[in-house]
C-alpha positions as CSV (number, residue, x, y, z in Angstrom):
1,M,-7.4,-28.4,-31.1
2,E,-4.7,-25.8,-31.3
3,L,-7.1,-23.1,-30.2
4,I,-8.3,-25.1,-27.3
5,N,-4.7,-25.8,-26.2
6,K,-3.9,-22.1,-26.5
7,S,-6.9,-21.1,-24.4
8,F,-5.9,-23.6,-21.7
9,F,-2.4,-22.2,-21.8
10,Q,-3.5,-18.6,-21.5
11,P,-7.2,-18.1,-20.6
12,P,-8.8,-15.1,-22.4
13,T,-10.5,-13.9,-19.2
14,L,-10.4,-14.6,-15.5
15,L,-13.4,-14.2,-13.1
16,L,-13.1,-11.9,-10.1
17,T,-14.9,-12.6,-6.8
18,G,-17.0,-10.3,-4.6
19,I,-18.1,-11.4,-1.2
20,P,-19.2,-15.1,-1.1
21,G,-22.8,-15.5,0.0
22,L,-23.6,-11.8,-0.3
23,E,-23.9,-11.6,-4.1
24,A,-27.6,-10.4,-3.8
25,I,-26.7,-7.3,-1.9
26,Q,-23.4,-6.4,-3.6
27,I,-25.0,-3.3,-5.1
28,W,-25.5,-2.0,-1.6
29,I,-22.0,-3.0,-0.5
30,S,-20.7,-0.8,-3.4
31,I,-22.0,2.3,-1.7
32,P,-19.6,2.2,1.3
33,L,-16.8,1.1,-1.1
34,C,-17.4,4.2,-3.2
35,V,-17.3,6.3,0.0
36,M,-14.0,4.7,1.0
37,Y,-12.5,5.3,-2.5
38,L,-13.7,8.9,-2.3
39,I,-12.2,9.4,1.2
40,S,-8.9,7.8,0.0
41,L,-8.6,9.8,-3.2
42,L,-9.9,13.1,-1.9
43,G,-8.0,12.8,1.4
44,N,-4.7,12.0,-0.1
45,C,-5.1,14.7,-2.8
46,I,-5.8,17.3,-0.1
47,I,-2.6,16.2,1.7
48,L,-0.7,16.6,-1.6
49,F,-2.2,19.9,-2.4
50,V,-1.6,21.3,1.1
51,I,2.0,20.2,1.3
52,K,2.8,21.5,-2.2
53,M,1.2,24.9,-1.7
54,T,2.3,25.6,1.8
55,S,5.9,26.6,2.0
56,R,6.2,26.0,5.8
57,L,5.5,22.3,5.1
58,H,8.4,21.9,2.7
59,E,10.3,19.8,5.3
60,P,11.6,16.3,5.0
61,Q,8.8,14.8,7.2
62,Y,6.1,16.3,5.0
63,I,7.8,15.5,1.7
64,F,7.9,11.9,2.7
65,L,4.2,12.1,3.6
66,S,3.5,13.5,0.2
67,M,5.3,10.5,-1.3
68,L,3.2,8.2,0.8
69,A,0.0,10.0,-0.3
70,T,1.1,9.6,-3.9
71,T,1.5,5.8,-3.6
72,D,-1.9,5.6,-1.8
73,V,-3.5,7.4,-4.7
74,G,-1.8,5.0,-7.2
75,L,-2.9,2.0,-5.2
76,S,-6.5,3.1,-5.0
77,L,-6.6,3.9,-8.7
78,S,-5.1,0.5,-9.5
79,T,-7.9,-1.4,-7.9
80,L,-10.9,1.0,-8.3
81,P,-12.0,-0.2,-11.8
82,T,-12.3,-3.9,-10.9
83,V,-13.7,-3.4,-7.4
84,L,-16.5,-1.1,-8.6
85,M,-17.0,-3.3,-11.7
86,V,-17.7,-6.3,-9.5
87,F,-19.7,-4.7,-6.7
88,L,-21.5,-1.9,-8.7
89,L,-22.1,-3.6,-12.1
90,N,-21.8,-7.3,-11.1
91,H,-19.3,-7.7,-14.0
92,R,-16.7,-10.2,-12.9
93,E,-14.7,-10.8,-16.0
94,I,-11.2,-9.4,-16.4
95,E,-9.1,-9.9,-19.5
96,F,-5.9,-12.0,-18.7
97,H,-3.4,-9.3,-19.7
98,S,-5.4,-6.6,-17.8
99,C,-5.2,-8.9,-14.8
100,L,-1.4,-9.1,-15.1
101,T,-1.2,-5.3,-15.6
102,Q,-3.3,-4.6,-12.5
103,M,-1.3,-7.1,-10.5
104,F,1.9,-5.4,-11.5
105,F,0.7,-2.0,-10.4
106,I,-0.8,-3.2,-7.1
107,H,2.4,-5.0,-6.1
108,T,4.6,-2.1,-7.3
109,F,2.8,0.6,-5.3
110,S,2.8,-1.7,-2.3
111,S,6.5,-2.2,-2.5
112,M,7.0,1.6,-3.0
113,E,4.8,2.3,0.1
114,S,6.9,-0.1,2.2
115,A,10.1,1.6,1.1
116,I,8.6,5.1,1.9
117,L,7.5,3.9,5.3
118,L,11.2,2.8,5.9
119,A,12.3,6.3,4.7
120,M,9.9,7.9,7.1
121,A,11.2,5.7,10.0
122,F,14.7,6.9,9.1
123,D,13.4,10.5,9.1
124,R,12.1,10.0,12.7
125,F,15.3,8.3,13.7
126,V,17.5,11.2,12.6
127,A,15.0,13.8,14.0
128,I,15.1,12.2,17.5
129,C,18.5,10.6,17.7
130,N,20.6,13.3,15.9
131,P,18.5,16.4,15.7
132,L,21.4,18.8,15.2
133,H,22.3,17.2,11.9
134,Y,18.7,16.7,10.7
135,T,18.8,19.2,7.9
136,M,22.3,18.2,6.8
137,V,21.4,14.5,6.6
138,L,18.0,14.8,5.0
139,T,18.8,17.2,2.2
140,S,16.4,17.7,-0.7
141,P,18.6,15.7,-3.2
142,R,18.8,12.8,-0.7
143,I,15.0,12.8,-0.2
144,I,14.4,12.9,-3.9
145,G,16.9,10.1,-4.3
146,M,15.1,8.0,-1.7
147,G,11.8,8.5,-3.5
148,I,13.3,7.5,-6.9
149,A,15.0,4.5,-5.3
150,A,11.7,3.3,-3.9
151,M,10.0,3.7,-7.3
152,V,12.9,1.9,-9.2
153,R,13.1,-0.9,-6.7
154,G,9.3,-1.5,-6.9
155,V,9.3,-1.6,-10.7
156,V,12.4,-3.7,-11.1
157,L,11.3,-6.3,-8.5
158,M,7.7,-6.6,-9.8
159,V,8.4,-6.7,-13.6
160,P,9.2,-10.5,-13.4
161,L,5.9,-11.3,-11.8
162,P,3.7,-11.1,-14.9
163,I,6.5,-12.5,-17.1
164,L,6.7,-15.6,-14.9
165,L,3.0,-16.0,-14.9
166,K,2.7,-15.8,-18.7
167,R,5.0,-18.9,-19.0
168,L,2.5,-21.0,-17.0
169,S,-0.3,-23.2,-18.2
170,F,-3.7,-22.3,-16.9
171,C,-6.0,-25.3,-17.2
172,K,-7.7,-25.2,-13.8
173,D,-10.6,-23.1,-12.7
174,V,-10.3,-19.4,-13.7
175,I,-12.0,-17.9,-10.6
176,L,-9.9,-15.6,-8.5
177,S,-10.4,-15.2,-4.8
178,H,-10.6,-11.4,-4.8
179,C,-12.1,-8.5,-6.7
180,Y,-8.6,-7.5,-7.9
181,S,-5.5,-9.4,-9.2
182,Y,-3.1,-10.6,-6.6
183,H,0.0,-12.7,-7.5
184,P,-0.4,-15.7,-5.2
185,D,-4.1,-15.8,-6.1
186,V,-3.4,-15.9,-9.9
187,M,-0.5,-18.3,-9.4
188,K,-2.8,-20.9,-7.7
189,L,-4.8,-21.2,-10.9
190,A,-1.9,-22.6,-12.9
191,C,-1.5,-26.3,-13.5
192,G,2.1,-26.1,-14.6
193,P,5.2,-26.1,-12.4
194,V,5.1,-23.0,-10.2
195,R,8.3,-23.6,-8.2
196,V,10.1,-20.7,-9.8
197,N,7.1,-18.4,-9.1
198,I,7.0,-19.5,-5.5
199,I,10.7,-19.1,-4.9
200,Y,10.7,-15.7,-6.6
201,G,7.6,-14.5,-4.8
202,L,9.1,-15.5,-1.4
203,S,12.4,-13.9,-2.2
204,L,10.6,-10.8,-3.3
205,V,8.7,-10.6,0.0
206,L,11.8,-11.2,2.1
207,C,14.0,-8.8,0.1
208,S,11.6,-5.9,0.0
209,F,8.8,-6.0,2.7
210,G,10.9,-8.2,5.0
211,V,14.0,-6.1,4.9
212,D,12.0,-2.9,5.2
213,A,10.1,-4.2,8.2
214,V,13.4,-5.3,9.9
215,F,15.0,-1.9,9.4
216,I,11.8,-0.1,10.6
217,V,11.9,-2.1,13.8
218,I,15.7,-1.4,14.3
219,S,15.0,2.3,13.8
220,Y,12.4,2.3,16.5
221,I,14.5,0.3,18.9
222,L,17.2,3.0,18.5
223,I,14.6,5.7,18.8
224,L,13.2,4.2,22.0
225,K,16.7,3.9,23.5
226,T,17.3,7.6,22.8
227,V,13.9,8.6,24.2
228,L,14.5,6.6,27.4
229,D,17.8,8.6,27.9
230,I,15.8,11.9,28.0
231,A,15.6,13.1,31.6
232,S,12.1,14.6,31.7
233,E,9.0,12.6,31.2
234,D,7.4,15.5,29.2
235,G,10.4,15.4,26.8
236,Q,10.0,11.6,26.3
237,L,6.3,12.0,25.6
238,K,6.9,14.8,23.2
239,A,9.5,12.8,21.2
240,L,7.3,9.7,21.0
241,N,4.3,11.8,20.0
242,T,6.1,12.7,16.8
243,C,6.2,9.0,15.9
244,V,2.6,8.0,16.7
245,S,1.2,8.6,13.2
246,H,4.0,6.8,11.5
247,I,3.8,3.8,13.9
248,F,0.0,3.6,13.3
249,T,0.5,3.7,9.5
250,V,3.2,1.0,9.7
251,C,0.8,-1.3,11.6
252,I,-2.2,-0.8,9.3
253,F,0.0,-1.5,6.3
254,Y,2.0,-4.5,7.4
255,V,-0.6,-6.4,9.6
256,P,-3.1,-7.0,6.8
257,L,-0.3,-7.7,4.3
258,I,1.3,-10.3,6.5
259,V,-2.0,-12.0,7.3
260,L,-3.1,-12.0,3.7
261,A,0.3,-13.5,2.6
262,L,-0.1,-16.2,5.4
263,I,-3.6,-17.0,4.3
264,H,-2.6,-17.5,0.7
265,R,0.4,-19.7,1.6
266,F,-1.0,-21.8,4.5
267,G,-4.7,-21.1,4.7
268,T,-6.0,-23.8,2.4
269,F,-8.9,-24.6,4.8
270,T,-9.8,-21.1,5.9
271,S,-13.1,-19.6,5.1
272,P,-13.4,-17.7,1.7
273,L,-15.0,-14.9,3.7
274,L,-11.7,-14.5,5.6
275,H,-9.8,-14.3,2.3
276,V,-12.0,-11.6,1.1
277,T,-12.1,-9.7,4.4
278,M,-8.3,-9.6,4.7
279,A,-7.9,-8.7,1.0
280,N,-10.2,-5.7,1.4
281,L,-8.5,-4.6,4.6
282,F,-5.2,-4.6,2.7
283,L,-6.8,-2.7,-0.1
284,F,-8.6,0.0,1.9
285,L,-7.0,0.4,5.3
286,T,-3.8,2.3,4.4
287,P,-5.1,4.6,1.6
288,V,-8.3,5.5,3.6
289,L,-6.8,5.9,7.1
290,N,-3.4,7.5,6.3
291,P,-4.8,11.0,5.3
292,L,-7.2,10.8,8.3
293,V,-4.5,9.9,10.7
294,Y,-2.0,12.5,9.6
295,S,-4.7,15.2,9.3
296,L,-6.0,14.6,12.8
297,K,-2.7,13.9,14.5
298,T,-0.3,16.3,12.8
299,K,-1.0,19.8,14.1
300,Q,0.7,21.7,11.2
301,I,-1.4,19.8,8.5
302,R,-4.5,20.1,10.6
303,S,-4.2,23.8,11.0
304,V,-3.5,24.4,7.3
305,I,-6.5,22.2,6.3
306,Y,-8.6,24.2,8.8
307,E,-7.4,27.4,7.1
308,V,-8.4,26.0,3.7
309,F,-12.0,25.6,4.8
310,K,-11.9,29.0,6.5
311,G,-10.7,30.5,3.2
312,R,-7.9,32.6,4.6
313,G,-6.0,34.6,2.0
314,N,-2.6,34.1,3.6
315,L,-3.0,30.3,3.6
316,F,0.0,29.3,1.6
317,K,2.7,31.4,3.2
């Protein structure tokens, strides 16, 4: 009886979910998933390599981009084992503590990405609104400090999540809604009181993603105000053009995140397929599209990558 009660308190394994109704063809679905992981890892690693090895890209804008690429690699590696395990091998079981560990890293890298997107918005704000002091404001120590602050904030805020889940009693169904561990999803399986988890989860979202989003919006309001004061239309377009990649990245990060959070909190009657679709969009959109967007839209990076494939000897000067 003691073992039974212990297993109810902390299940040895949880079950991951692929795409409901498409279990028979999951092996084929794994092919595009593998391609997306390859694009994400290869694309972000190319961005990191190019920025590191090219001295003319050692500027604040590209240093922040390298931080963004690092978090995207971390996010992809955090989810890759279970996603491929479910779709490629049809192995759905995940050990309870492995689930909590994966959940911690997914949420930590997501929080870090949100903070880095805020830092990139600040970079664009200084570059457009106060260009004469750009290099004095965004010095190397300050940039490194922002990166460390993003990492520390993510770790500190997310450490309580697995600790709070371990104190709960799990006596309901042990089937998760996604192919990876997500805090609201795991929390729903508990049969004990989850008020503390809900309050902390909501506070975490508001204090990290919410605050970051608000300051990003404020940054772009100030940027837009400055741009509208530019006399020439060409000058306005040129200034806004430097923000397009970042705006697109912010949208593809926050929109799926917000929709997924709303579905988990208020979407009791929504289709399971919608849950899975939004979960996978949150999982793949940012890591896959970020290197493509910045490679295609940023002339300096695009030209260096072109030189890589052309094999020029003076590439990294």
